C-alpha positions in Angstrom: 35.3 17.1 -26.1 31.9 16.0 -25.6 29.7 16.1 -28.8 26.7 18.4 -28.8 23.2 17.3 -29.4 23.3 18.8 -32.8 26.5 17.1 -33.7 25.3 13.7 -32.5 22.0 14.3 -34.4 23.9 15.1 -37.6 26.2 12.2 -37.3 23.3 9.7 -37.0 21.3 11.6 -39.8 24.3 11.4 -42.1 24.7 7.6 -41.5 21.0 7.1 -42.3 21.3 9.3 -45.5 24.4 7.4 -46.6 22.7 4.1 -46.0 19.8 5.1 -48.2 22.0 6.3 -51.0 24.2 3.3 -51.0 21.2 0.9 -51.0 19.4 2.9 -53.7 22.6 3.7 -55.7 21.3 7.1 -55.8 23.1 10.2 -57.0 23.7 13.2 -54.8 21.0 15.3 -56.5 18.2 13.0 -55.3 16.7 14.6 -52.3 16.7 12.8 -48.9 12.9 13.0 -48.8 12.7 11.1 -52.2 15.1 8.5 -50.8 12.8 7.9 -47.9 9.8 7.5 -50.1 11.6 5.2 -52.5 13.2 3.1 -49.9 9.9 2.7 -47.8 8.5 0.6 -50.7 10.9 -2.3 -50.2 12.4 -1.7 -46.7 9.9 -2.3 -43.8 12.3 -0.5 -41.4 12.2 2.6 -43.3 8.5 2.3 -43.9 8.0 1.9 -40.1 9.9 5.0 -39.3 9.0 7.0 -42.4 7.3 9.7 -40.6 10.0 10.3 -38.1 12.7 10.2 -40.7 10.9 12.9 -42.8 10.6 15.1 -39.6 14.3 14.4 -39.0 15.0 15.8 -42.5 13.3 19.0 -41.7 15.2 19.2 -38.4 18.4 18.6 -40.2 17.7 21.5 -42.5 17.0 23.8 -39.5 20.2 22.8 -37.8 22.6 23.3 -40.9 21.0 26.5 -41.9 20.9 28.1 -38.4 23.4 30.7 -37.3 26.4 29.4 -35.5 28.1 30.7 -32.3 31.7 29.5 -31.5 31.3 26.9 -34.3 28.2 25.4 -32.8 24.7 25.7 -34.4 22.1 27.7 -32.4 19.4 25.1 -33.2 20.1 22.2 -30.8 17.7 19.2 -30.8 16.4 17.7 -27.6 18.0 14.8 -26.0 15.0 12.4 -26.7 15.0 13.4 -30.3 18.8 12.6 -30.6 18.2 9.3 -28.9 15.4 8.4 -31.2 17.4 9.1 -34.4 20.4 7.2 -32.9 18.2 4.3 -32.2 16.8 4.2 -35.8 20.3 4.5 -37.2 21.4 1.6 -35.1 18.5 -0.6 -36.2 19.3 0.2 -39.8 23.0 -0.4 -39.7 22.8 -3.5 -37.5 19.2 -4.7 -37.3 18.4 -7.5 -34.9 17.8 -10.7 -36.8 15.5 -13.6 -36.1 18.5 -15.9 -36.4 20.0 -14.3 -33.3 17.1 -15.2 -31.0 14.7 -17.8 -32.6 16.7 -20.7 -34.1 15.8 -23.9 -32.3 14.7 -27.5 -32.8 11.1 -27.3 -34.0 8.5 -29.9 -33.3 6.8 -30.9 -36.5 4.3 -33.6 -37.5 3.8 -35.6 -40.7 0.5 -36.4 -42.5 0.8 -40.0 -41.3 0.8 -39.3 -37.6 -2.3 -40.0 -35.5 -4.2 -36.9 -34.4 -4.5 -38.1 -30.9 -0.7 -38.4 -30.6 -0.2 -34.9 -32.0 -2.9 -33.4 -29.6 -1.2 -35.2 -26.6 2.2 -33.8 -27.6 1.0 -30.2 -28.1 -0.5 -30.3 -24.6 2.5 -31.9 -22.9 5.0 -29.6 -24.6 2.7 -26.6 -24.1 2.7 -25.8 -27.8 0.0 -24.2 -29.7 0.9 -25.2 -33.1 3.3 -27.3 -35.2 4.4 -27.3 -38.9 3.3 -30.2 -41.0 6.2 -31.5 -43.1 6.1 -34.2 -45.8 9.2 -35.4 -47.7 11.0 -32.1 -46.5 8.3 -29.9 -47.8 6.2 -27.6 -45.5 2.6 -28.3 -46.1 1.0 -26.1 -43.5 0.5 -25.5 -39.7 -1.7 -27.6 -37.4 -3.2 -26.1 -34.4 -5.8 -26.6 -31.7 -8.4 -24.9 -33.9 -8.0 -27.3 -36.8 -8.1 -30.3 -34.4 -11.3 -28.9 -32.6 -13.0 -28.4 -35.9 -12.4 -31.9 -36.9 -13.6 -33.2 -33.6 -16.7 -31.1 -34.0 -17.4 -32.8 -37.3 -16.9 -36.2 -35.7 -19.6 -35.5 -33.0 -22.2 -35.8 -35.8 -21.3 -39.4 -36.1 -22.3 -42.4 -33.9 -18.8 -43.1 -32.6 -16.9 -39.8 -32.5 -14.3 -40.8 -30.0 -13.4 -44.1 -31.9 -13.2 -42.1 -35.1 -10.9 -39.5 -33.6 -8.6 -42.2 -32.2 -8.4 -43.5 -35.8 -7.8 -40.2 -37.4 -4.6 -38.9 -38.9 -3.1 -35.6 -39.7 -3.7 -36.2 -43.3 -7.5 -36.3 -42.6 -7.6 -32.5 -41.6 -4.8 -31.3 -44.0 -7.5 -29.6 -46.3 -9.0 -27.8 -43.4 -5.6 -26.8 -42.1 -4.4 -25.5 -45.4 -7.4 -23.1 -45.6 -6.4 -21.4 -42.4 -3.4 -19.9 -44.1 -2.2 -19.0 -40.6 1.6 -18.9 -41.0 4.3 -17.5 -43.1 7.8 -18.8 -44.0 10.7 -16.4 -43.5 14.4 -16.5 -44.1 16.7 -16.7 -41.2 18.2 -13.1 -41.8 14.8 -11.4 -41.5 15.1 -8.5 -39.2 12.9 -7.9 -36.2 10.9 -4.9 -37.8 10.0 -7.0 -40.8 8.9 -10.0 -38.6 6.7 -7.8 -36.6 5.2 -6.3 -39.6 4.4 -9.7 -41.0 2.2 -10.4 -37.9 0.7 -6.9 -38.1 -0.1 -7.2 -41.8 -1.9 -10.5 -41.3 -4.4 -9.1 -38.6 -6.8 -8.1 -41.2 -7.1 -11.6 -42.6 -9.8 -14.1 -41.5 -7.0 -16.2 -39.9 -4.1 -14.0 -38.8 -0.6 -15.5 -38.8 0.0 -17.5 -35.7 3.6 -18.3 -36.4 6.5 -17.4 -38.7 8.5 -20.6 -39.7 12.2 -19.9 -40.2 14.1 -21.6 -42.9 17.6 -20.8 -44.4 16.2 -18.8 -47.4 12.4 -18.7 -46.7 11.6 -21.6 -49.0 9.0 -24.4 -48.4 11.4 -27.1 -49.4 14.0 -26.2 -46.7 14.2 -27.6 -43.1 12.4 -25.5 -40.5 15.2 -24.3 -38.1 13.2 -21.9 -35.9 9.7 -20.6 -35.2 8.2 -17.4 -33.9 4.8 -17.5 -32.4 2.5 -14.5 -32.0 1.3 -15.7 -28.5 4.8 -16.2 -27.0 7.5 -14.5 -29.1 5.9 -11.3 -30.5 6.2 -9.4 -27.3 9.9 -10.3 -27.1 10.4 -8.7 -30.6 8.5 -5.6 -29.5 10.5 -5.3 -26.4 13.9 -5.4 -28.3 12.7 -2.7 -30.6 11.7 -0.5 -27.8 15.1 -0.4 -26.3 
């Protein structure tokens, strides 16, 4: 027998509520709404959908307290509402992870590399940025802006082109570090959290251009993937829209 919209809604709702109680180790007397508020402090997926989840709580109450005819509740949610709660439930139970989509060999540079070589490689490979790595430690992210600022400084000298050819990544590391235009994340970061990292940075003078993926989100681990705001953020948003 095909499930009614109300039954589908309650099945997804119960899955979400059980997920909250398991993760918070909450007793049954703790209300669903308190669970939402508590979990949203640490879980960005819950925080993202908090308003919808609270509305779903009110709808659940309306369904279970409504009169029933032939064993079915009179209050029956719309199809789009059911699809929305089923989508959120699926994201919570099995969230898409960055490790499933963005692990790759990442072009990186060392402080000892010539800037002209780095610039040529970025252009040839159509990259906008590259992590700076020294002795297995992530120092920062070099991009066209940092290189352009250095070139602008050299134009104040008598031989800017010669000086640029003799420049190394280490010459602009201080300027690069000031940008703070990246974040290091662990490989099991979910898509909602990755998207929110970009969104949260938009208020900064230099928003995050890239998320560098390592095993556990530490600076002393190899970079095993990269997510860029220019090329990859739209892919994340598209997956979350489905």
